[in-house]
C-alpha positions in Angstrom: 136.6 95.7 60.1 137.1 92.4 61.4 133.4 91.2 62.4 131.9 87.7 63.3 130.2 86.5 66.3 133.2 86.0 68.4 135.2 89.0 67.5 134.8 93.0 66.8 137.7 94.8 65.7 137.5 98.6 64.7 135.7 101.6 64.6 132.2 101.0 66.7 130.0 103.1 69.3 130.5 102.5 72.8 128.5 103.7 75.5 129.6 103.8 78.7 127.2 104.1 82.3 128.3 104.3 86.0 125.8 104.3 88.9 126.8 107.6 90.9 127.6 107.0 94.7 128.0 103.0 94.6 131.2 103.1 96.7 129.0 104.5 99.5 126.6 102.6 99.0 128.2 99.3 99.1 129.9 100.6 102.1 127.1 101.4 104.1 125.3 97.9 102.7 128.1 96.0 104.2 128.0 98.1 107.5 124.3 97.7 108.2 124.0 94.1 106.6 121.3 95.4 104.3 120.6 94.4 101.0 119.4 97.7 99.0 122.7 97.5 97.0 121.2 93.5 95.5 118.4 95.5 94.8 119.9 98.5 92.7 121.9 95.7 90.7 119.0 93.3 90.3 116.9 96.6 88.8 119.6 97.3 86.6 120.0 93.4 85.5 116.2 93.4 85.1 116.9 96.3 82.6 119.7 94.4 80.7 117.0 91.7 80.2 114.3 94.2 78.9 116.8 95.7 76.7 117.5 92.1 75.4 114.0 91.1 74.2 114.6 94.3 71.5 115.8 93.6 68.3 119.1 96.1 69.2 119.9 93.2 71.1 118.4 90.0 69.2 120.4 90.9 65.6 123.2 91.5 67.4 123.6 95.2 66.7 124.4 96.3 70.3 126.2 93.9 72.8 126.1 94.4 77.0 129.0 93.9 79.1 127.8 94.6 82.8 130.7 94.3 86.3 129.5 96.0 89.3 128.4 99.2 88.8 129.3 99.3 85.3 127.3 98.9 82.1 129.2 99.2 78.5 127.2 98.9 75.5 128.8 98.3 71.8 128.1 98.1 68.6 128.8 95.3 65.9 130.3 98.2 63.4 130.1 101.6 62.9 127.3 101.7 60.3 124.2 104.2 61.0 122.1 101.0 61.7 124.0 100.2 64.8 124.1 103.8 65.4 120.4 103.8 65.9 120.2 100.7 67.7 123.3 101.9 70.5 121.8 105.5 71.0 118.3 104.3 70.9 119.1 101.5 74.0 121.7 104.1 75.5 119.3 106.6 75.7 116.1 104.2 76.9 118.4 102.6 79.5 119.6 106.1 80.9 115.8 107.0 81.6 114.2 103.8 82.2 116.8 103.9 85.4 116.3 107.5 86.0 112.6 107.4 86.3 112.9 103.8 87.8 109.8 102.4 85.5 110.5 98.8 86.7 109.3 97.2 90.0 112.0 95.9 92.6 110.3 92.7 93.8 112.4 91.7 96.8 112.3 92.7 100.3 112.8 94.6 102.1 112.8 97.2 99.6 109.5 97.5 97.4 108.4 99.7 94.9 110.7 101.8 92.1 114.2 102.5 93.1 115.1 105.2 90.7 119.2 104.6 89.8 121.7 108.1 89.5 124.1 107.4 86.3 126.7 109.1 84.4 127.3 108.2 81.2 128.2 108.7 77.3 128.0 107.6 73.9 131.6 107.6 72.1 132.6 106.5 68.7 136.3 104.8 68.1 138.5 101.6 67.7 137.0 99.1 70.0 138.5 95.5 70.1 135.5 92.9 71.8 136.3 89.0 72.0 133.1 87.8 74.3 134.6 84.2 74.1 138.0 85.1 76.0 136.4 88.1 77.7 138.9 90.8 76.4 137.9 94.5 75.8 139.6 97.7 74.5 140.3 100.1 72.6 140.6 104.3 72.9 136.4 104.4 72.2 136.5 102.3 75.9 138.9 104.3 77.4 137.4 107.9 75.7 134.2 106.9 77.4 134.9 106.0 80.6 137.0 109.2 81.1 134.0 111.7 79.8 131.7 109.6 81.8 133.9 109.4 85.2 134.3 113.5 84.9 131.1 114.5 84.4 129.7 116.2 88.2 126.5 115.2 87.7 123.6 112.5 86.8 123.5 113.1 82.9 124.1 111.3 79.9 125.7 112.8 76.8 127.5 112.5 73.6 130.8 112.8 73.5 132.6 115.1 70.7 133.7 112.4 68.6 130.5 110.6 68.5 128.6 113.6 67.9 130.7 114.9 65.1 130.9 111.7 63.3 126.7 111.6 63.4 126.8 114.7 61.6 129.0 114.5 59.2 128.0 110.7 58.5 124.6 110.4 59.7 123.2 113.7 59.3 119.5 112.9 58.4 119.7 110.6 61.7 120.7 113.3 63.9 117.7 115.1 62.7 115.5 112.7 64.0 117.3 112.4 67.7 118.4 115.5 67.8 114.8 117.1 69.6 116.6 114.7 72.2 119.8 115.9 73.4 120.2 120.2 74.4 124.0 121.5 74.0 124.6 122.6 77.7 127.9 123.6 79.4 128.3 120.2 81.3 129.3 120.4 84.6 133.0 118.6 85.3 134.6 117.6 88.2 137.8 119.4 88.1 139.8 122.0 85.8 141.9 119.2 84.6 138.8 117.2 83.1 137.2 120.6 81.9 140.2 121.2 79.8 140.0 117.0 78.2 136.4 117.9 77.2 134.4 121.1 75.7 132.6 122.7 77.9 128.9 122.4 75.8 128.8 119.1 75.2 124.8 117.4 74.2 123.0 116.1 76.6 120.0 113.9 76.9 116.6 115.3 78.2 113.8 114.1 76.5 112.7 117.2 74.3 109.2 118.5 74.8 107.4 114.6 75.3 104.9 114.7 77.9 103.8 112.0 80.2 100.1 111.0 79.8 98.3 110.0 82.9 95.6 111.5 85.3 98.2 112.8 87.4 97.1 117.0 87.6 101.3 117.6 87.2 102.3 114.9 84.6 100.8 116.5 81.9 104.2 118.8 82.0 107.2 117.6 79.8 109.7 116.5 81.7 107.5 115.7 84.7 108.8 112.0 85.5 112.8 112.7 85.4 111.9 115.8 88.0 110.1 113.0 89.8 113.3 110.9 89.4 115.6 113.4 90.6 113.3 114.6 93.7 113.0 110.3 94.7 116.9 110.5 94.1 117.2 113.5 96.4 115.6 111.7 99.2 117.4 108.8 98.9 121.0 110.6 99.8 119.2 112.4 102.7 118.1 109.8 104.2 121.9 108.0 103.7 123.8 108.9 107.5 127.2 106.7 105.9 127.6 109.7 103.2 131.2 110.8 104.1 130.9 114.0 101.8 127.2 114.5 101.2 128.2 118.2 100.5 130.0 117.2 97.6 127.4 114.6 96.8 124.7 117.0 96.5 126.4 119.5 94.4 126.1 116.7 92.0 122.1 116.7 92.3 122.0 120.7 92.2 123.6 120.6 88.6 121.5 118.2 87.5 118.2 120.2 89.0 120.2 123.4 87.1 120.1 121.5 83.8 116.3 120.0 84.4 115.6 123.7 85.3 117.0 125.2 81.8 115.5 122.5 80.2 112.3 122.6 81.8 111.2 126.1 83.2 107.7 126.2 83.8 107.7 122.8 85.6 107.0 123.4 89.1 108.2 120.3 90.8 111.8 121.2 90.0 112.1 124.5 91.7 111.8 123.3 95.4 113.8 120.2 95.9 116.3 120.9 97.8 115.0 124.3 99.1 115.1 125.5 102.5 111.3 126.8 101.5 107.8 126.0 101.1 106.7 123.9 97.9 104.6 125.7 95.5 100.7 124.5 95.9 100.2 122.4 93.4 103.8 120.5 94.3 102.5 120.8 97.6 99.2 118.8 96.1 101.1 116.2 94.5 103.1 115.0 97.7 99.9 114.8 99.7 98.3 112.8 96.8 101.8 110.7 96.6 101.9 110.6 100.1 105.3 111.6 100.8 107.5 114.2 102.4 110.4 116.4 101.3 113.3 115.9 102.9 115.0 119.5 102.4 119.0 119.3 102.0 
């Protein structure tokens, strides 16, 4: 592999993410002269700057390309060191965006803004020349296609990535395996279902619990459920969405996955349903001062 500070040309790890519903957000922002879309992008940019402080970036193991609603991480080679760096970075990037673990500082929006992403980690040939801003390769093409084909908010390992990890980095897989669940990932249409296996390994954070005095946060996966809840409120409140039923399906697909991963998590069960919330969820909403917008 040609590998110096300027050019990468060979087998690499590539993670691709895009923001779900970004086009609708842009159209709404332009129509209403609202800067929420800028807050969303600024949040993502701040996340990028945060990750640049990690060793994965400072050591040159992982680099990032940002354009509009697209975020592409790529490694400098196909070593296990680079796999560990990019897998950790991509996984934490998705979780942080999903759960809104940052603060949006600028008006008119304040507070944490969860951002729905679709993404995947892929393996294969990739060419990068940062000086000339040239990027191409089958690894990028396939990552783009798989990410765009998913009909939910989610992050998965491609077949190629999982195969390469299992074949060449089995001990590392034993370390990260608990963060991924084999799942029948929802795809947009029959064509994409034929292109990709129905069952892929999707990120779900395992049995990790969030430490907090909050009565519900002792449950594994609570912060993911909380992020989905707040994102669902956002689409309910957005009257500019031209196909809200289609968009709502993606959120329901995400909810179904989290319910399978965390069947005992009470806050998930009533999100978006036309029925009363369970007592614990109602108490949580009362504490938070929020109202459930039901779809």
